[in-house]
N, C-alpha and C positions, 0 to 999 in steps of 0.2 A: 265101529259099525258105520255103514254108509247110508245116507239119507238123501232124498231129492226134495227140494223145496220148490214147489210149483207155484208160480206167480200168476195171479189172475187179475184182470181189470175188466169192469163192466164196459159194454159197448158205449153206453151213454157217457160214462165218466171219461173214457178214452177220448171221445169226440169233444168233450167239454174242456179238456186240458188246454191251457194257453201255451204258446210257444215258450214262454218263460218257465212255466211249470214243467213242461217236457224237458227242457234243458237242465233245470235244477234236479229233476228226478234222475236223469241220465248221469249227471255229475255225481250226485249222492250215491247212486248205485255202483258206479265204478269205484268210488272211494271206499265203499263198504266191502266190495269184492277184494280190493287190494289189501284192506285190513285183515280179512279172513285168510287171504293167501299168505300174508306175513305171519299169521298165527299157525299156519300149516294145516288148516282144516278144509280149505277150499280145493276141491278136485276139478271143478269145472263151473263156468258161469256162461249162460247163453241168453242173448236177447233175440227173440223171435220176430220175424216180419209179421205185419198184420195178417189175420186169417183171411185168405182169399178162396180157399177150397175147403168145403165141408162135405163129408159123406155121412148120411145121405144129404143131398143138396137142400132138401126142404126142412132140415133140422132147425129147431127154434133155439138159436144161440143167444145167450144173454151175457156171457162172459167170454173173453179171449184169454187163452194161455199166452202170456206175453214174454215169458222167460222162465228160466229155472236155474237153480244152483244145485250142485252135487257137493255134499260136505261129508267129511269123515270125522265123527266125534264118538264119544264113549256111550252116549245114551240118548234116548228120545227126548228126555227133558232138556239136555244140552242143545239138541237140534232145534227144539221149540224156542229156546232163548235166543238162538241165532236168528231164527225166522221172524221173531217179534221185532227185530231191528232192521229187517230188510226194508228199504225205503218205500217200496210199492205198497206196503201195509197202510200207509197214509191215504192211499187212493183206492185200494182194492183189497185183496186177501192173499194169503200164502197158505198152501196146504203142504204139510210135512208128511212124507211117506218113507218108510224103511225100504231099502233096496234089497230084494231077495236074491237076485242073480244079476251078474254083469259080466261082460266079456273082458273087462280090464281088471 
């Protein structure tokens, strides 16, 4: 089964991260992505630029979608275990969703 792990970080927490914390988070995230790739479960990993455009423009945004992983595992339970170890969990949250349809 294919799952997407959506990584969210609050605007306040994002702004409060020190340069050292950002660097460590990026390093830990890349290392975990490599671990998942070596296990053969990672299909894609994406880091998104900060949100600059929101539709509608007056939406009250409290969290930013900062990245996502696409993983292929046997069950939702296994996907949740992987999501629990995503480094962003220390600062924000990860939402795990099954993929219903994909072009690939």
